[in-house]
Structure formats: structure tokens, C-alpha cells
TORKOL-4160 file (C-alpha; in steps of 0.2 Angstrom, whole numbers, padded with zeros to 4 digits, m for minus):
401
<pt num="1" X="0124" Y="m0105" Z="0071"/>
<pt num="2" X="0112" Y="m0092" Z="0076"/>
<pt num="3" X="0114" Y="m0073" Z="0070"/>
<pt num="4" X="0110" Y="m0062" Z="0085"/>
<pt num="5" X="0103" Y="m0045" Z="0082"/>
<pt num="6" X="0100" Y="m0034" Z="0098"/>
<pt num="7" X="0089" Y="m0019" Z="0102"/>
<pt num="8" X="0090" Y="m0012" Z="0119"/>
<pt num="9" X="0083" Y="0003" Z="0128"/>
<pt num="10" X="0095" Y="0016" Z="0136"/>
<pt num="11" X="0094" Y="0011" Z="0155"/>
<pt num="12" X="0106" Y="0014" Z="0169"/>
<pt num="13" X="0114" Y="m0003" Z="0174"/>
<pt num="14" X="0105" Y="m0003" Z="0190"/>
<pt num="15" X="0087" Y="m0003" Z="0182"/>
<pt num="16" X="0091" Y="m0013" Z="0166"/>
<pt num="17" X="0081" Y="m0029" Z="0164"/>
<pt num="18" X="0088" Y="m0043" Z="0152"/>
<pt num="19" X="0080" Y="m0041" Z="0134"/>
<pt num="20" X="0067" Y="m0053" Z="0129"/>
<pt num="21" X="0075" Y="m0068" Z="0119"/>
<pt num="22" X="0064" Y="m0070" Z="0103"/>
<pt num="23" X="0067" Y="m0084" Z="0089"/>
<pt num="24" X="0061" Y="m0080" Z="0072"/>
<pt num="25" X="0057" Y="m0097" Z="0063"/>
<pt num="26" X="0058" Y="m0091" Z="0045"/>
<pt num="27" X="0067" Y="m0096" Z="0029"/>
<pt num="28" X="0076" Y="m0080" Z="0025"/>
<pt num="29" X="0080" Y="m0087" Z="0007"/>
<pt num="30" X="0062" Y="m0083" Z="0002"/>
<pt num="31" X="0057" Y="m0064" Z="m0002"/>
<pt num="32" X="0040" Y="m0068" Z="0008"/>
<pt num="33" X="0049" Y="m0073" Z="0024"/>
<pt num="34" X="0063" Y="m0059" Z="0022"/>
<pt num="35" X="0049" Y="m0045" Z="0020"/>
<pt num="36" X="0040" Y="m0051" Z="0036"/>
<pt num="37" X="0056" Y="m0051" Z="0046"/>
<pt num="38" X="0059" Y="m0033" Z="0039"/>
<pt num="39" X="0042" Y="m0029" Z="0046"/>
<pt num="40" X="0047" Y="m0036" Z="0063"/>
<pt num="41" X="0062" Y="m0025" Z="0063"/>
<pt num="42" X="0053" Y="m0010" Z="0058"/>
<pt num="43" X="0041" Y="m0013" Z="0073"/>
<pt num="44" X="0056" Y="m0014" Z="0085"/>
<pt num="45" X="0064" Y="0002" Z="0078"/>
<pt num="46" X="0048" Y="0011" Z="0081"/>
<pt num="47" X="0044" Y="0006" Z="0098"/>
<pt num="48" X="0053" Y="0003" Z="0115"/>
<pt num="49" X="0052" Y="m0016" Z="0113"/>
<pt num="50" X="0068" Y="m0024" Z="0120"/>
<pt num="51" X="0072" Y="m0039" Z="0111"/>
<pt num="52" X="0087" Y="m0051" Z="0106"/>
<pt num="53" X="0082" Y="m0058" Z="0090"/>
<pt num="54" X="0089" Y="m0075" Z="0085"/>
<pt num="55" X="0088" Y="m0081" Z="0067"/>
<pt num="56" X="0095" Y="m0098" Z="0064"/>
<pt num="57" X="0105" Y="m0101" Z="0048"/>
<pt num="58" X="0095" Y="m0117" Z="0046"/>
<pt num="59" X="0083" Y="m0117" Z="0059"/>
<pt num="60" X="0074" Y="m0133" Z="0052"/>
<pt num="61" X="0089" Y="m0143" Z="0056"/>
<pt num="62" X="0087" Y="m0139" Z="0075"/>
<pt num="63" X="0067" Y="m0140" Z="0076"/>
<pt num="64" X="0069" Y="m0156" Z="0087"/>
<pt num="65" X="0079" Y="m0147" Z="0100"/>
<pt num="66" X="0068" Y="m0132" Z="0101"/>
<pt num="67" X="0064" Y="m0134" Z="0119"/>
<pt num="68" X="0083" Y="m0131" Z="0123"/>
<pt num="69" X="0083" Y="m0114" Z="0114"/>
<pt num="70" X="0079" Y="m0105" Z="0130"/>
<pt num="71" X="0069" Y="m0092" Z="0122"/>
<pt num="72" X="0055" Y="m0081" Z="0129"/>
<pt num="73" X="0044" Y="m0080" Z="0113"/>
<pt num="74" X="0043" Y="m0086" Z="0095"/>
<pt num="75" X="0036" Y="m0079" Z="0079"/>
<pt num="76" X="0034" Y="m0094" Z="0066"/>
<pt num="77" X="0030" Y="m0098" Z="0048"/>
<pt num="78" X="0015" Y="m0109" Z="0050"/>
<pt num="79" X="0014" Y="m0112" Z="0032"/>
<pt num="80" X="0028" Y="m0125" Z="0036"/>
<pt num="81" X="0019" Y="m0140" Z="0044"/>
<pt num="82" X="0036" Y="m0145" Z="0052"/>
<pt num="83" X="0037" Y="m0128" Z="0061"/>
<pt num="84" X="0019" Y="m0128" Z="0067"/>
<pt num="85" X="0021" Y="m0146" Z="0074"/>
<pt num="86" X="0038" Y="m0141" Z="0082"/>
<pt num="87" X="0031" Y="m0126" Z="0092"/>
<pt num="88" X="0014" Y="m0134" Z="0095"/>
<pt num="89" X="0017" Y="m0138" Z="0114"/>
<pt num="90" X="0028" Y="m0123" Z="0117"/>
<pt num="91" X="0025" Y="m0115" Z="0134"/>
<pt num="92" X="0030" Y="m0098" Z="0129"/>
<pt num="93" X="0021" Y="m0085" Z="0119"/>
<pt num="94" X="0020" Y="m0090" Z="0100"/>
<pt num="95" X="0014" Y="m0079" Z="0086"/>
<pt num="96" X="0010" Y="m0089" Z="0070"/>
<pt num="97" X="0011" Y="m0081" Z="0052"/>
<pt num="98" X="0005" Y="m0089" Z="0036"/>
<pt num="99" X="m0008" Y="m0090" Z="0023"/>
<pt num="100" X="m0027" Y="m0087" Z="0025"/>
<pt num="101" X="m0040" Y="m0100" Z="0025"/>
<pt num="102" X="m0057" Y="m0099" Z="0018"/>
<pt num="103" X="m0062" Y="m0113" Z="0030"/>
<pt num="104" X="m0059" Y="m0106" Z="0048"/>
<pt num="105" X="m0057" Y="m0123" Z="0054"/>
<pt num="106" X="m0040" Y="m0124" Z="0046"/>
<pt num="107" X="m0033" Y="m0111" Z="0057"/>
<pt num="108" X="m0021" Y="m0118" Z="0071"/>
<pt num="109" X="m0029" Y="m0117" Z="0088"/>
<pt num="110" X="m0022" Y="m0109" Z="0103"/>
<pt num="111" X="m0011" Y="m0096" Z="0095"/>
<pt num="112" X="m0013" Y="m0079" Z="0087"/>
<pt num="113" X="m0012" Y="m0080" Z="0069"/>
<pt num="114" X="m0007" Y="m0066" Z="0056"/>
<pt num="115" X="m0011" Y="m0071" Z="0038"/>
<pt num="116" X="m0009" Y="m0064" Z="0020"/>
<pt num="117" X="m0025" Y="m0064" Z="0011"/>
<pt num="118" X="m0024" Y="m0077" Z="m0002"/>
<pt num="119" X="m0041" Y="m0074" Z="m0008"/>
<pt num="120" X="m0037" Y="m0055" Z="m0010"/>
<pt num="121" X="m0021" Y="m0058" Z="m0018"/>
<pt num="122" X="m0030" Y="m0069" Z="m0031"/>
<pt num="123" X="m0044" Y="m0057" Z="m0034"/>
<pt num="124" X="m0032" Y="m0043" Z="m0037"/>
<pt num="125" X="m0023" Y="m0052" Z="m0051"/>
<pt num="126" X="m0039" Y="m0060" Z="m0058"/>
<pt num="127" X="m0048" Y="m0043" Z="m0059"/>
<pt num="128" X="m0033" Y="m0035" Z="m0068"/>
<pt num="129" X="m0033" Y="m0049" Z="m0081"/>
<pt num="130" X="m0052" Y="m0047" Z="m0084"/>
<pt num="131" X="m0051" Y="m0028" Z="m0085"/>
<pt num="132" X="m0037" Y="m0030" Z="m0098"/>
<pt num="133" X="m0051" Y="m0039" Z="m0110"/>
<pt num="134" X="m0044" Y="m0057" Z="m0109"/>
<pt num="135" X="m0057" Y="m0069" Z="m0114"/>
<pt num="136" X="m0048" Y="m0084" Z="m0106"/>
<pt num="137" X="m0040" Y="m0086" Z="m0089"/>
<pt num="138" X="m0029" Y="m0100" Z="m0082"/>
<pt num="139" X="m0018" Y="m0103" Z="m0066"/>
<pt num="140" X="m0001" Y="m0111" Z="m0065"/>
<pt num="141" X="0001" Y="m0118" Z="m0047"/>
<pt num="142" X="0012" Y="m0129" Z="m0037"/>
<pt num="143" X="0011" Y="m0149" Z="m0035"/>
<pt num="144" X="0003" Y="m0156" Z="m0020"/>
<pt num="145" X="0013" Y="m0156" Z="m0005"/>
<pt num="146" X="0011" Y="m0152" Z="0014"/>
<pt num="147" X="0020" Y="m0136" Z="0013"/>
<pt num="148" X="0009" Y="m0130" Z="m0002"/>
<pt num="149" X="m0007" Y="m0128" Z="0007"/>
<pt num="150" X="m0007" Y="m0109" Z="0004"/>
<pt num="151" X="m0006" Y="m0114" Z="m0015"/>
<pt num="152" X="m0021" Y="m0125" Z="m0014"/>
<pt num="153" X="m0030" Y="m0109" Z="m0005"/>
<pt num="154" X="m0025" Y="m0098" Z="m0020"/>
<pt num="155" X="m0031" Y="m0111" Z="m0033"/>
<pt num="156" X="m0048" Y="m0113" Z="m0024"/>
<pt num="157" X="m0050" Y="m0094" Z="m0024"/>
<pt num="158" X="m0046" Y="m0093" Z="m0042"/>
<pt num="159" X="m0059" Y="m0107" Z="m0047"/>
<pt num="160" X="m0072" Y="m0098" Z="m0036"/>
<pt num="161" X="m0070" Y="m0083" Z="m0047"/>
<pt num="162" X="m0067" Y="m0093" Z="m0063"/>
<pt num="163" X="m0078" Y="m0109" Z="m0062"/>
<pt num="164" X="m0071" Y="m0122" Z="m0074"/>
<pt num="165" X="m0054" Y="m0113" Z="m0076"/>
<pt num="166" X="m0039" Y="m0123" Z="m0080"/>
<pt num="167" X="m0027" Y="m0125" Z="m0066"/>
<pt num="168" X="m0009" Y="m0133" Z="m0070"/>
<pt num="169" X="0002" Y="m0138" Z="m0056"/>
<pt num="170" X="0017" Y="m0144" Z="m0066"/>
<pt num="171" X="0032" Y="m0151" Z="m0058"/>
<pt num="172" X="0041" Y="m0147" Z="m0042"/>
<pt num="173" X="0056" Y="m0141" Z="m0052"/>
<pt num="174" X="0075" Y="m0146" Z="m0049"/>
<pt num="175" X="0090" Y="m0145" Z="m0061"/>
<pt num="176" X="0087" Y="m0164" Z="m0064"/>
<pt num="177" X="0070" Y="m0163" Z="m0071"/>
<pt num="178" X="0069" Y="m0145" Z="m0077"/>
<pt num="179" X="0069" Y="m0149" Z="m0096"/>
<pt num="180" X="0055" Y="m0161" Z="m0093"/>
<pt num="181" X="0045" Y="m0148" Z="m0083"/>
<pt num="182" X="0048" Y="m0134" Z="m0096"/>
<pt num="183" X="0043" Y="m0146" Z="m0110"/>
<pt num="184" X="0027" Y="m0150" Z="m0101"/>
<pt num="185" X="0023" Y="m0132" Z="m0096"/>
<pt num="186" X="0026" Y="m0126" Z="m0114"/>
<pt num="187" X="0014" Y="m0140" Z="m0120"/>
<pt num="188" X="0001" Y="m0135" Z="m0108"/>
<pt num="189" X="0002" Y="m0116" Z="m0113"/>
<pt num="190" X="0001" Y="m0121" Z="m0132"/>
<pt num="191" X="m0015" Y="m0130" Z="m0128"/>
<pt num="192" X="m0023" Y="m0115" Z="m0121"/>
<pt num="193" X="m0036" Y="m0104" Z="m0131"/>
<pt num="194" X="m0027" Y="m0088" Z="m0135"/>
<pt num="195" X="m0026" Y="m0074" Z="m0130"/>
<pt num="196" X="m0025" Y="m0080" Z="m0112"/>
<pt num="197" X="m0022" Y="m0072" Z="m0095"/>
<pt num="198" X="m0012" Y="m0084" Z="m0084"/>
<pt num="199" X="m0010" Y="m0081" Z="m0065"/>
<pt num="200" X="0005" Y="m0089" Z="m0056"/>
<pt num="201" X="0004" Y="m0093" Z="m0038"/>
<pt num="202" X="0022" Y="m0085" Z="m0036"/>
<pt num="203" X="0034" Y="m0075" Z="m0046"/>
<pt num="204" X="0045" Y="m0090" Z="m0047"/>
<pt num="205" X="0031" Y="m0099" Z="m0056"/>
<pt num="206" X="0028" Y="m0084" Z="m0067"/>
<pt num="207" X="0046" Y="m0084" Z="m0073"/>
<pt num="208" X="0043" Y="m0102" Z="m0078"/>
<pt num="209" X="0029" Y="m0096" Z="m0089"/>
<pt num="210" X="0040" Y="m0082" Z="m0097"/>
<pt num="211" X="0054" Y="m0095" Z="m0101"/>
<pt num="212" X="0041" Y="m0107" Z="m0109"/>
<pt num="213" X="0033" Y="m0093" Z="m0119"/>
<pt num="214" X="0051" Y="m0088" Z="m0125"/>
<pt num="215" X="0055" Y="m0106" Z="m0130"/>
<pt num="216" X="0039" Y="m0108" Z="m0139"/>
<pt num="217" X="0039" Y="m0091" Z="m0147"/>
<pt num="218" X="0023" Y="m0086" Z="m0140"/>
<pt num="219" X="0021" Y="m0067" Z="m0138"/>
<pt num="220" X="0019" Y="m0060" Z="m0120"/>
<pt num="221" X="0007" Y="m0051" Z="m0117"/>
<pt num="222" X="m0002" Y="m0051" Z="m0133"/>
<pt num="223" X="m0005" Y="m0070" Z="m0133"/>
<pt num="224" X="m0001" Y="m0074" Z="m0115"/>
<pt num="225" X="m0003" Y="m0061" Z="m0102"/>
<pt num="226" X="0006" Y="m0066" Z="m0085"/>
<pt num="227" X="0004" Y="m0060" Z="m0067"/>
<pt num="228" X="0013" Y="m0067" Z="m0052"/>
<pt num="229" X="0013" Y="m0065" Z="m0033"/>
<pt num="230" X="0027" Y="m0058" Z="m0021"/>
<pt num="231" X="0034" Y="m0044" Z="m0031"/>
<pt num="232" X="0051" Y="m0053" Z="m0029"/>
<pt num="233" X="0065" Y="m0041" Z="m0035"/>
<pt num="234" X="0077" Y="m0055" Z="m0038"/>
<pt num="235" X="0064" Y="m0065" Z="m0049"/>
<pt num="236" X="0060" Y="m0048" Z="m0059"/>
<pt num="237" X="0079" Y="m0046" Z="m0062"/>
<pt num="238" X="0080" Y="m0063" Z="m0071"/>
<pt num="239" X="0066" Y="m0058" Z="m0083"/>
<pt num="240" X="0069" Y="m0048" Z="m0099"/>
<pt num="241" X="0050" Y="m0043" Z="m0100"/>
<pt num="242" X="0044" Y="m0033" Z="m0085"/>
<pt num="243" X="0034" Y="m0045" Z="m0074"/>
<pt num="244" X="0018" Y="m0039" Z="m0066"/>
<pt num="245" X="0016" Y="m0045" Z="m0048"/>
<pt num="246" X="0004" Y="m0043" Z="m0034"/>
<pt num="247" X="0013" Y="m0036" Z="m0019"/>
<pt num="248" X="0008" Y="m0045" Z="m0002"/>
<pt num="249" X="0007" Y="m0035" Z="0014"/>
<pt num="250" X="0021" Y="m0044" Z="0021"/>
<pt num="251" X="0029" Y="m0029" Z="0030"/>
<pt num="252" X="0013" Y="m0025" Z="0038"/>
<pt num="253" X="0011" Y="m0044" Z="0043"/>
<pt num="254" X="0029" Y="m0043" Z="0052"/>
<pt num="255" X="0024" Y="m0027" Z="0061"/>
<pt num="256" X="0007" Y="m0034" Z="0068"/>
<pt num="257" X="0015" Y="m0051" Z="0072"/>
<pt num="258" X="0029" Y="m0041" Z="0083"/>
<pt num="259" X="0016" Y="m0031" Z="0091"/>
<pt num="260" X="0005" Y="m0046" Z="0096"/>
<pt num="261" X="0020" Y="m0055" Z="0103"/>
<pt num="262" X="0025" Y="m0039" Z="0112"/>
<pt num="263" X="0008" Y="m0038" Z="0120"/>
<pt num="264" X="0009" Y="m0056" Z="0125"/>
<pt num="265" X="0026" Y="m0055" Z="0133"/>
<pt num="266" X="0018" Y="m0042" Z="0144"/>
<pt num="267" X="0003" Y="m0053" Z="0149"/>
<pt num="268" X="m0010" Y="m0051" Z="0135"/>
<pt num="269" X="m0020" Y="m0067" Z="0130"/>
<pt num="270" X="m0023" Y="m0067" Z="0112"/>
<pt num="271" X="m0024" Y="m0085" Z="0108"/>
<pt num="272" X="m0040" Y="m0083" Z="0097"/>
<pt num="273" X="m0034" Y="m0067" Z="0088"/>
<pt num="274" X="m0033" Y="m0068" Z="0069"/>
<pt num="275" X="m0028" Y="m0054" Z="0058"/>
<pt num="276" X="m0029" Y="m0056" Z="0039"/>
<pt num="277" X="m0018" Y="m0043" Z="0029"/>
<pt num="278" X="m0024" Y="m0037" Z="0012"/>
<pt num="279" X="m0012" Y="m0036" Z="m0003"/>
<pt num="280" X="m0002" Y="m0020" Z="m0004"/>
<pt num="281" X="m0006" Y="m0017" Z="m0023"/>
<pt num="282" X="m0001" Y="m0023" Z="m0040"/>
<pt num="283" X="0015" Y="m0019" Z="m0048"/>
<pt num="284" X="0010" Y="m0017" Z="m0066"/>
<pt num="285" X="0023" Y="m0021" Z="m0079"/>
<pt num="286" X="0024" Y="m0026" Z="m0097"/>
<pt num="287" X="0020" Y="m0045" Z="m0094"/>
<pt num="288" X="0001" Y="m0041" Z="m0092"/>
<pt num="289" X="m0001" Y="m0025" Z="m0103"/>
<pt num="290" X="m0012" Y="m0035" Z="m0114"/>
<pt num="291" X="m0019" Y="m0025" Z="m0130"/>
<pt num="292" X="m0030" Y="m0029" Z="m0144"/>
<pt num="293" X="m0024" Y="m0043" Z="m0155"/>
<pt num="294" X="m0012" Y="m0038" Z="m0170"/>
<pt num="295" X="m0005" Y="m0048" Z="m0184"/>
<pt num="296" X="0006" Y="m0063" Z="m0180"/>
<pt num="297" X="0021" Y="m0053" Z="m0188"/>
<pt num="298" X="0018" Y="m0037" Z="m0177"/>
<pt num="299" X="0016" Y="m0048" Z="m0161"/>
<pt num="300" X="0032" Y="m0057" Z="m0165"/>
<pt num="301" X="0041" Y="m0042" Z="m0168"/>
<pt num="302" X="0035" Y="m0034" Z="m0152"/>
<pt num="303" X="0040" Y="m0049" Z="m0142"/>
<pt num="304" X="0057" Y="m0049" Z="m0149"/>
<pt num="305" X="0059" Y="m0031" Z="m0145"/>
<pt num="306" X="0054" Y="m0034" Z="m0127"/>
<pt num="307" X="0066" Y="m0048" Z="m0126"/>
<pt num="308" X="0081" Y="m0040" Z="m0135"/>
<pt num="309" X="0077" Y="m0022" Z="m0137"/>
<pt num="310" X="0090" Y="m0016" Z="m0124"/>
<pt num="311" X="0104" Y="m0026" Z="m0132"/>
<pt num="312" X="0107" Y="m0014" Z="m0146"/>
<pt num="313" X="0097" Y="m0023" Z="m0159"/>
<pt num="314" X="0092" Y="m0014" Z="m0175"/>
<pt num="315" X="0077" Y="m0013" Z="m0187"/>
<pt num="316" X="0085" Y="m0026" Z="m0198"/>
<pt num="317" X="0087" Y="m0039" Z="m0184"/>
<pt num="318" X="0069" Y="m0037" Z="m0179"/>
<pt num="319" X="0063" Y="m0039" Z="m0197"/>
<pt num="320" X="0075" Y="m0055" Z="m0200"/>
<pt num="321" X="0067" Y="m0062" Z="m0183"/>
<pt num="322" X="0050" Y="m0060" Z="m0190"/>
<pt num="323" X="0055" Y="m0067" Z="m0207"/>
<pt num="324" X="0049" Y="m0051" Z="m0217"/>
<pt num="325" X="0058" Y="m0038" Z="m0226"/>
<pt num="326" X="0061" Y="m0022" Z="m0217"/>
<pt num="327" X="0049" Y="m0012" Z="m0227"/>
<pt num="328" X="0035" Y="m0024" Z="m0226"/>
<pt num="329" X="0037" Y="m0024" Z="m0207"/>
<pt num="330" X="0038" Y="m0006" Z="m0206"/>
<pt num="331" X="0021" Y="m0005" Z="m0216"/>
<pt num="332" X="0013" Y="m0017" Z="m0204"/>
<pt num="333" X="0018" Y="m0006" Z="m0189"/>
<pt num="334" X="0012" Y="0010" Z="m0197"/>
<pt num="335" X="m0005" Y="0002" Z="m0201"/>
<pt num="336" X="m0007" Y="m0008" Z="m0185"/>
<pt num="337" X="0002" Y="0003" Z="m0171"/>
<pt num="338" X="0003" Y="0020" Z="m0180"/>
<pt num="339" X="0022" Y="0020" Z="m0176"/>
<pt num="340" X="0039" Y="0013" Z="m0184"/>
<pt num="341" X="0050" Y="m0001" Z="m0178"/>
<pt num="342" X="0063" Y="0011" Z="m0173"/>
<pt num="343" X="0051" Y="0021" Z="m0163"/>
<pt num="344" X="0045" Y="0005" Z="m0154"/>
<pt num="345" X="0063" Y="0000" Z="m0150"/>
<pt num="346" X="0066" Y="0018" Z="m0144"/>
<pt num="347" X="0050" Y="0018" Z="m0133"/>
<pt num="348" X="0056" Y="0001" Z="m0125"/>
<pt num="349" X="0073" Y="0008" Z="m0121"/>
<pt num="350" X="0067" Y="0023" Z="m0114"/>
<pt num="351" X="0055" Y="0013" Z="m0102"/>
<pt num="352" X="0070" Y="0003" Z="m0097"/>
<pt num="353" X="0081" Y="0018" Z="m0093"/>
<pt num="354" X="0067" Y="0026" Z="m0083"/>
<pt num="355" X="0066" Y="0010" Z="m0073"/>
<pt num="356" X="0085" Y="0010" Z="m0070"/>
<pt num="357" X="0086" Y="0027" Z="m0064"/>
<pt num="358" X="0076" Y="0023" Z="m0049"/>
<pt num="359" X="0091" Y="0014" Z="m0043"/>
<pt num="360" X="0103" Y="0027" Z="m0036"/>
<pt num="361" X="0118" Y="0016" Z="m0036"/>
<pt num="362" X="0117" Y="0014" Z="m0055"/>
<pt num="363" X="0127" Y="0027" Z="m0064"/>
<pt num="364" X="0119" Y="0037" Z="m0078"/>
<pt num="365" X="0133" Y="0030" Z="m0090"/>
<pt num="366" X="0128" Y="0012" Z="m0084"/>
<pt num="367" X="0109" Y="0016" Z="m0087"/>
<pt num="368" X="0113" Y="0021" Z="m0105"/>
<pt num="369" X="0123" Y="0005" Z="m0108"/>
<pt num="370" X="0110" Y="m0007" Z="m0100"/>
<pt num="371" X="0095" Y="0001" Z="m0108"/>
<pt num="372" X="0103" Y="m0001" Z="m0125"/>
<pt num="373" X="0107" Y="0017" Z="m0130"/>
<pt num="374" X="0123" Y="0018" Z="m0140"/>
<pt num="375" X="0130" Y="0033" Z="m0130"/>
<pt num="376" X="0126" Y="0042" Z="m0114"/>
<pt num="377" X="0124" Y="0058" Z="m0125"/>
<pt num="378" X="0111" Y="0049" Z="m0136"/>
<pt num="379" X="0101" Y="0044" Z="m0119"/>
<pt num="380" X="0101" Y="0063" Z="m0115"/>
<pt num="381" X="0095" Y="0068" Z="m0132"/>
<pt num="382" X="0081" Y="0056" Z="m0131"/>
<pt num="383" X="0076" Y="0062" Z="m0114"/>
<pt num="384" X="0076" Y="0079" Z="m0118"/>
<pt num="385" X="0065" Y="0076" Z="m0134"/>
<pt num="386" X="0053" Y="0064" Z="m0127"/>
<pt num="387" X="0051" Y="0070" Z="m0108"/>
<pt num="388" X="0058" Y="0088" Z="m0109"/>
<pt num="389" X="0071" Y="0084" Z="m0095"/>
<pt num="390" X="0088" Y="0076" Z="m0093"/>
<pt num="391" X="0091" Y="0058" Z="m0085"/>
<pt num="392" X="0099" Y="0067" Z="m0070"/>
<pt num="393" X="0085" Y="0079" Z="m0067"/>
<pt num="394" X="0072" Y="0064" Z="m0069"/>
<pt num="395" X="0082" Y="0054" Z="m0055"/>
<pt num="396" X="0082" Y="0069" Z="m0044"/>
<pt num="397" X="0063" Y="0071" Z="m0046"/>
<pt num="398" X="0061" Y="0053" Z="m0041"/>
<pt num="399" X="0070" Y="0056" Z="m0025"/>
<pt num="400" X="0062" Y="0072" Z="m0020"/>
<pt num="401" X="0044" Y="0069" Z="m0027"/>
């Protein structure tokens, strides 16, 4: 069943024209598609475009009957070959959205095309890993499939930057074969020369890397630094270590696609138009903040702190995980990091609290609990001592600054 969203201009009944009926062929379960749809919505709210938008709950199940939809225009995800084939013979304006191609011959003919810059996304992640001083680089991609053409483009872009670099495609994961996929991925990571920077073609694949490293006890980012693509809030919420990710220019893609369709609905001929939208930047988090190599014990301790530091663990538990006495581990931290285990725990919790305070819906009491502070008062004490402000004032500064 279609969801209908209407935006109309204020006109008198005598002069009102019927709004254009526009179908959006996207999978709203994916953050990439959702953000493109948001960009389309932003365009409508900022212009006088008069559209009724139709979003099918499961549009792929209805592709065969597309001709009976009686719409005036379509914006479609052309990374899905089934969608591209279904609208190929449409006699109404169509704007295609998808990944960019190094070979211009791979772009669909006859439709304007708005693309995410696959080469630009890869270069941004690659350059960050290189600048972090990592001597080895690799990529974790997706298996061969018709709908994964964009992943092949990212692989090719990566290999152009790193000739001879290892690319692992792994499995198309499901609940049935997840254990086998995780075991194979863990074996691949273990086989790589360390330290290594691994770029994942999506945040979902980056999360697999994080899970495999946790299972194998491999320190992130000291031994394996990880960068994904999508900046997906849902995926980031499922990782205990903050995930670095390249932000695609999806909102801008949606706005451009809507503008092109608006022009076509009013007579513009744009069949040969191609627009490649660059990445919006890199969200730098702990997963790729590679530093100089430390002893195995310190790396293991810091990895444990990133995994469990917000769960109220104490110095003794960190030392027990490493397999050393508390005094020995404290000595290593002082010599190698110039700090103590307690200070490292506190720094991690403070970073977590600062991240949580960006979300206005989370109370300060909940921030203290989720960041691992024993009481809200202790959170206030640490903020005043380390940052010279209070959590409430810090939050106000975020919203006003």
C-alpha cells in the first residue's frame, strides 16, 4: 500500500491545478535511500513545486505493474537493475539516482542521472588512512551480484590508489551463514600484515570488521584501523567503538534529482544531464584514530576500555583482561602513554558523555549512566575539572554555537 505525502500551493479553487503525482522508487530501509528522500523533501519545502509523492511499502513487488501507476514523473534508484529495467520504457519524465562510474559508457542512456561520487568516497577514506601513518591497506567489499555494481566501482577506485592491495568480498551474510562468514572474515583479518587500515564499502561491512576484531582480540585502531561509508546512525549505535565513516552527499543528491524532475515536468529536456555529487566529509571517530604502536599489553588494555569503559569497569578488571598485575599495567601506561589506567578510563567516559550530550532527548542523568559515571554529580565534577563547564552548559553551547 502506498504512503501519500502531499505538498500543495495556496490557490483559489478556481485556479488550482492538480498536483503532479510523483513516484519515488527507493528502499527506505537503507540509510542511503532515506537520505535521498529527505533531500527531495527539502527541495519541495524550499520551492513552489506542487507534488503528491507516492512511496510504496514494497515497490519492487509492484514493478511489473508500473505502467498502471498513472504518475507524472519518477525518481528511481538505478543501482537496482530491476528498477532500471522496469522504468526503461516509461513515457514520462524519469530521473535516475545511483553510483558514479569510471567508464561513462556504463551510465544509462536517455535519462538524467544524479550520482554519488564513488571514486571521491574511496579517496577520502584512503587518504585519511594513509595520513594516519598506516603502512598496509586493504578493503572489505561485497560479493558479486547485479545489485552490487557500485561496490565493484569502489573496489576499482581503491585498487587504482593502492595497486596490488588486498580486497576481500566475503559472504552475502544472513542469519544462516553468519558464523561461517564471521569465521572467514576473522581469518582474513588475522592474515593481514599489521598495523593495517581497512576500508569497508559500507558501514554495515565496517561493523562486521569490528565484530571480527572483537572476537579475535585484535586492537582497534592500533592494529586494525577501520573506515566505513554511509555515516549510518543505526550502524554506529551498534558498535561500542566509535565508527569513522565517509558521509555521502545524499541530501544534495535528492535536492538535485527533485530540481531536475521539476524542470522536466515543465518542458526541459535533460536526457544527457549527469551530476556527480562529492562526499560531504568524514565523520572521524575512534575506529580509525591510529597512533604509534604500543606494547601488546597496552593495546589490549585500550581495546578493552573502548569496548567496556562505559560499563563501569575498574582498573582491576582491565588488568585482569590483559593478564598482568595492576601495578605492572599502570607502569606500562605511564611509560608508553604518560597517563594512568584510571585516567584513560575517565577520558573514554568523558568522550562518550560529550557525544551523548549532542542528543537533546537524552537526559543528563541518562548521559551519566550510559557513559559509565557512577553518579550524575561525578559527571558534573569531571566536566568542571576537565572542561571548565557543566554538562548542561556544554549542551546549551552545542545548540547555540
